[in-house]
C-alpha positions as CSV (number, residue, x, y, z in Angstrom):
1,M,46.1,44.2,-4.3
2,E,50.2,44.1,-4.8
3,M,51.6,42.4,-2.0
4,K,53.9,44.2,0.8
5,K,57.5,42.6,0.6
6,I,59.6,41.2,3.6
7,R,62.4,43.7,4.6
8,M,65.4,40.9,4.7
9,G,68.2,41.3,6.9
10,I,71.4,39.7,6.5
11,V,74.0,38.5,9.3
12,G,77.2,37.7,8.0
13,A,78.4,39.2,4.9
14,G,80.5,35.7,3.5
15,T,79.9,34.2,0.3
16,W,76.9,32.8,1.6
17,G,75.6,35.9,3.0
18,E,75.6,37.1,-0.8
19,T,73.5,34.0,-1.4
20,H,71.1,35.0,1.3
21,A,71.2,38.6,-1.0
22,S,70.5,37.6,-4.7
23,I,67.9,35.4,-3.4
24,Y,65.9,37.7,-1.7
25,A,66.7,40.2,-4.5
26,E,64.7,38.2,-7.6
27,H,62.3,37.1,-5.0
28,L,58.8,37.9,-5.9
29,F,58.2,38.3,-1.4
30,A,61.2,39.9,-0.1
31,E,63.9,42.5,-0.4
32,P,67.3,42.5,0.7
33,A,67.2,45.4,3.0
34,A,70.2,45.8,5.5
35,I,73.3,43.6,5.9
36,C,75.7,43.6,8.5
37,D,79.5,42.1,8.9
38,M,81.9,43.3,11.6
39,N,84.1,43.6,8.3
40,R,82.4,46.5,7.4
41,E,84.0,46.6,3.6
42,K,82.7,43.2,2.8
43,A,79.1,44.3,3.6
44,E,79.3,47.3,1.4
45,K,80.1,45.2,-1.3
46,I,77.7,43.2,-1.3
47,A,74.9,45.9,-0.4
48,E,76.2,47.6,-3.1
49,K,75.4,45.0,-5.7
50,Y,72.2,43.9,-5.0
51,G,71.2,47.5,-4.2
52,I,71.2,46.9,0.1
53,P,69.9,50.8,1.5
54,K,72.2,50.0,5.1
55,V,74.6,48.7,5.9
56,Y,75.5,47.7,9.8
57,S,78.8,46.4,11.4
58,D,77.1,45.6,14.4
59,Y,73.7,42.8,14.9
60,H,72.5,45.1,17.7
61,D,71.9,47.9,15.3
62,L,70.4,45.8,12.9
63,A,68.0,44.7,15.4
64,K,66.9,48.0,16.3
65,D,66.6,48.9,13.0
66,G,62.1,48.8,13.1
67,E,62.0,48.6,9.4
68,I,63.7,44.9,9.1
69,D,60.7,42.0,9.3
70,A,62.7,38.9,9.2
71,V,67.0,38.2,9.7
72,A,69.1,35.3,8.3
73,I,72.2,34.9,10.4
74,V,74.8,33.8,8.1
75,T,77.3,33.5,10.6
76,P,80.2,30.6,11.1
77,D,78.6,27.7,13.3
78,F,79.5,29.1,16.2
79,A,78.8,31.8,16.6
80,H,74.7,31.7,15.9
81,A,73.5,32.6,19.6
82,D,73.9,35.8,20.3
83,A,72.9,37.6,16.9
84,A,70.3,35.0,16.8
85,C,68.3,35.7,20.4
86,A,69.5,39.9,19.6
87,M,66.9,39.6,17.1
88,A,64.2,37.0,18.2
89,Y,63.7,39.7,21.2
90,A,63.6,42.1,18.8
91,K,60.6,40.8,16.8
92,K,62.0,39.6,14.4
93,H,61.7,36.5,12.5
94,I,64.6,34.5,12.1
95,L,66.1,32.1,9.0
96,I,69.7,30.7,10.8
97,E,72.1,28.8,8.5
98,K,72.7,25.2,9.8
99,P,73.5,24.3,12.7
100,L,70.7,25.5,15.3
101,A,74.2,25.9,17.1
102,T,77.3,24.2,18.7
103,T,76.3,24.2,23.0
104,K,73.8,23.3,24.7
105,E,73.9,26.1,26.6
106,D,73.3,28.0,22.8
107,I,70.8,25.9,21.7
108,A,68.6,26.3,24.6
109,A,68.7,30.2,24.9
110,I,68.1,30.1,21.0
111,C,65.0,28.3,21.7
112,E,63.7,30.4,24.7
113,A,64.7,33.3,23.2
114,V,62.0,32.3,19.7
115,A,59.3,30.5,22.7
116,K,59.2,34.1,24.7
117,S,59.3,36.8,21.3
118,G,56.6,34.6,19.9
119,V,58.4,34.2,16.3
120,R,58.6,32.1,13.8
121,C,62.4,30.3,13.3
122,M,64.1,28.0,10.8
123,V,67.4,26.5,10.5
124,D,68.1,26.1,6.6
125,L,68.8,22.0,7.3
126,H,68.3,22.3,2.9
127,N,68.9,19.0,2.0
128,R,65.2,18.3,2.2
129,W,65.0,20.4,-0.7
130,S,67.4,18.0,-2.7
131,P,65.1,16.0,-5.4
132,P,66.7,12.7,-4.6
133,F,66.4,13.1,-1.6
134,N,62.7,14.6,-1.1
135,L,61.6,11.5,-4.0
136,A,63.4,8.5,-1.7
137,K,61.6,10.6,1.6
138,Q,58.2,10.2,-0.7
139,K,58.9,6.4,-1.6
140,I,60.0,5.4,2.2
141,A,56.2,7.3,3.9
142,S,54.1,5.7,1.2
143,G,55.1,2.5,2.9
144,K,55.3,0.1,-0.7
145,L,59.3,-0.1,0.5
146,G,58.0,-2.1,4.0
147,K,59.6,0.1,7.1
148,P,63.0,1.5,7.4
149,Y,65.3,-1.5,9.1
150,T,68.8,-0.2,8.1
151,A,70.3,3.1,6.5
152,Y,73.8,4.3,5.6
153,I,75.0,7.8,5.3
154,R,77.9,9.3,4.2
155,L,78.6,12.8,2.9
156,N,82.5,13.9,2.9
157,D,84.0,17.2,2.1
158,I,87.7,16.8,0.1
159,K,90.7,18.7,2.4
160,W,90.2,22.4,0.2
161,V,86.6,22.9,2.3
162,A,88.7,22.8,5.6
163,T,92.4,24.4,4.4
164,D,91.4,27.5,2.1
165,M,87.6,27.5,1.6
166,L,86.7,28.0,5.8
167,S,88.8,30.5,7.6
168,W,87.0,29.0,11.0
169,A,87.5,25.0,10.2
170,A,89.5,24.5,13.2
171,K,86.4,26.4,15.5
172,S,84.4,23.9,14.0
173,S,84.1,20.3,13.1
174,I,82.7,18.2,10.3
175,L,80.2,17.4,12.3
176,W,78.9,20.9,12.2
177,F,79.3,21.4,8.5
178,L,78.0,18.6,6.8
179,G,77.6,15.8,9.7
180,S,74.2,18.3,10.7
181,H,72.9,18.0,7.6
182,S,73.6,13.8,7.4
183,L,71.8,13.4,10.2
184,D,68.6,15.3,9.4
185,S,67.9,13.8,6.8
186,L,68.4,10.4,8.5
187,R,66.1,11.4,11.4
188,W,63.7,12.8,8.2
189,L,63.6,9.4,5.9
190,L,63.8,7.5,8.8
191,D,61.0,9.5,10.5
192,S,62.2,8.4,14.0
193,E,64.8,10.1,16.4
194,A,68.5,9.2,17.4
195,K,67.9,7.4,20.6
196,R,71.6,6.0,21.0
197,V,75.1,6.9,19.1
198,Y,78.6,5.3,19.3
199,S,81.4,7.3,16.9
200,V,85.3,7.0,16.4
201,K,87.3,9.9,15.3
202,R,90.4,10.3,12.9
203,E,93.0,13.1,13.3
204,G,96.3,13.8,11.7
205,I,96.1,14.9,8.7
206,L,94.7,18.2,8.5
207,K,96.9,19.3,12.0
208,A,99.4,18.1,9.9
209,K,97.8,21.2,7.3
210,G,97.8,23.8,10.2
211,V,94.2,23.1,10.7
212,D,93.3,21.7,13.9
213,T,90.2,19.9,13.3
214,P,89.2,16.3,13.5
215,D,89.4,14.6,9.7
216,T,86.6,12.0,9.7
217,F,84.2,10.4,12.7
218,L,82.2,6.9,11.7
219,T,79.2,7.1,13.8
220,T,76.6,4.3,14.6
221,I,73.0,5.6,15.4
222,E,70.1,3.5,16.6
223,F,67.2,5.1,16.2
224,E,64.1,5.1,18.5
225,N,61.9,2.6,15.9
226,G,64.6,0.1,16.3
227,A,66.0,1.5,12.8
228,V,69.7,1.5,12.6
229,A,72.3,3.8,10.5
230,Q,75.9,4.2,9.7
231,M,76.9,8.6,9.0
232,E,80.5,8.7,7.8
233,N,80.9,12.3,7.8
234,G,84.9,13.6,6.8
235,W,86.9,16.2,5.8
236,V,90.1,14.9,4.0
237,T,88.7,13.2,0.8
238,P,91.1,14.2,-1.9
239,N,91.5,17.5,-3.4
240,G,91.7,15.3,-6.9
241,N,87.9,14.1,-6.6
242,R,85.5,14.6,-9.2
243,N,83.2,16.4,-6.9
244,I,83.8,18.3,-3.7
245,N,81.2,16.5,-2.0
246,D,81.3,12.9,-1.4
247,F,77.8,11.9,-0.9
248,K,76.0,8.7,-0.6
249,C,72.9,7.5,1.2
250,S,71.3,3.8,1.8
251,V,68.0,2.7,2.8
252,M,67.1,-0.7,3.4
253,C,63.3,-1.7,4.4
254,T,62.1,-4.8,5.2
255,E,60.5,-5.1,1.6
256,G,63.2,-2.7,-0.4
257,M,65.4,0.0,-0.5
258,I,66.5,3.1,-2.2
259,N,70.2,4.3,-2.7
260,L,71.4,7.2,-3.9
261,D,74.9,8.8,-5.3
262,L,75.0,12.4,-5.5
263,S,78.5,12.9,-6.0
264,S,79.6,10.0,-8.7
265,H,76.2,10.9,-10.8
266,N,76.6,9.8,-14.3
267,L,74.0,12.7,-15.4
268,M,77.1,15.2,-16.3
269,E,80.7,14.9,-16.9
270,E,83.3,17.8,-17.8
271,V,86.5,16.7,-19.2
272,T,89.3,18.2,-20.3
273,E,93.4,18.2,-20.6
274,D,94.2,18.8,-16.8
275,G,91.2,16.3,-16.0
276,S,87.7,15.3,-15.4
277,C,85.3,17.0,-13.0
278,V,81.2,16.4,-12.3
279,P,79.2,19.6,-12.3
280,D,77.1,20.5,-10.0
281,I,73.6,20.5,-11.0
282,L,71.6,20.2,-8.1
283,V,72.9,22.1,-5.1
284,S,73.7,25.7,-5.9
285,N,74.2,25.2,-9.7
286,M,72.7,28.8,-11.6
287,V,69.9,28.9,-14.3
288,F,69.4,31.5,-17.2
289,G,71.4,33.1,-14.5
290,H,69.4,32.8,-11.8
291,C,69.6,30.5,-8.3
292,G,68.4,26.8,-9.4
293,G,69.8,24.8,-6.9
294,F,68.0,23.0,-3.7
295,S,69.8,24.5,-1.5
296,Y,68.9,28.1,-2.9
297,E,65.6,26.9,-2.7
298,S,65.4,26.3,1.2
299,I,65.9,30.3,1.4
300,R,62.9,31.0,-1.4
301,D,61.0,28.9,0.9
302,F,61.4,30.6,4.8
303,V,60.3,33.5,2.4
304,D,57.2,32.0,0.5
305,R,56.2,30.2,4.7
306,L,56.5,33.5,6.1
307,A,54.0,35.4,3.1
308,D,51.6,32.8,3.1
309,G,51.7,32.0,7.4
310,K,52.2,27.9,6.9
311,E,54.3,25.8,9.1
312,F,58.2,25.7,7.9
313,R,59.3,22.6,6.6
314,V,61.9,22.1,8.9
315,S,61.1,23.2,12.7
316,L,62.5,24.3,15.3
317,E,62.6,21.1,16.8
318,D,64.0,19.4,14.1
319,A,67.2,21.6,14.2
320,R,66.8,21.2,18.7
321,K,67.1,17.8,18.5
322,T,69.7,17.2,15.6
323,A,72.0,19.5,16.9
324,L,71.4,17.3,20.6
325,A,72.5,14.3,18.8
326,I,75.8,15.8,17.1
327,L,76.3,17.0,20.5
328,A,76.4,12.9,21.6
329,I,78.2,12.1,18.9
330,Q,80.8,14.3,19.7
331,E,80.9,13.0,23.0
332,S,81.0,9.4,22.1
333,A,84.0,10.1,19.3
334,K,85.3,11.9,22.8
335,T,85.0,9.3,25.3
336,G,85.2,5.7,23.0
337,Q,82.0,5.1,24.9
338,P,78.3,5.1,23.2
339,V,76.5,7.5,24.8
340,E,72.1,8.1,24.8
341,V,71.0,11.6,23.4
342,E,69.2,13.5,26.1
343,Y,66.8,16.1,24.3
């Protein structure tokens, strides 16, 4: 008996919206059935490329479409809540690109809409699917390294991401763009919630380039289980860095430690007359023309969990607590004082 495919809608026709379309098109249990963007021309281009039959320019119209089973919200960080709530109340399951939302009000509104409507919701905190991080989680959870004691995570981007790649960088923050991945990874690896945060920010480099957002945040996080972590997130790594991301993590346990270096790894290097780079072989790489990286696996996994009915690997509560902790970090960086995280 052939399984009925999950008909996916997509809100947001940017680069990552096209990524969603390509994954649903090749997934055995899904099909991209509708795409929506305020810029209808952008949506039509993706629709034509992946054979998507319906194009909308207003997400309310997509919400009313009774043939759509689930919707991916692939809009900028600050523009998730209205569309997500509309889809939830229209009884459509939801995949939201991280973060869940960027204000306490929006976070609460989405959680309320999901609870009242009874739909399923996952936020794409995809670093849990990263093979090195996933293996690190297994090693720590096994207990053979003892209990997590301290941790350090650094996830920075080169300036180009804020100045050229994202047209809306000034309306967001590196804390939302990369810090949400960092903090969720720490919560997951340490198996505990952030209790108190103290953060210091620096700004000026990006502002001088016309992007009004902080350059970097350095944050100390105390967890409920006693573990203490340092978290570094910046958007000002030099563009000449061999990798777009500068990504490192270490977890010190009472009887051992885990060290990860995902940026300047020694697995592959490409050298030309102009310089060298480290090709992406983990995050969003392609294998035989198909999506191969872990940032694609999380999207596939959303469809898989809708198909088999099992729990999402990132719960809505995970995403809620990560977003609220990021808000506490922003408050600390603004006031210069430690902040207790309120859940």
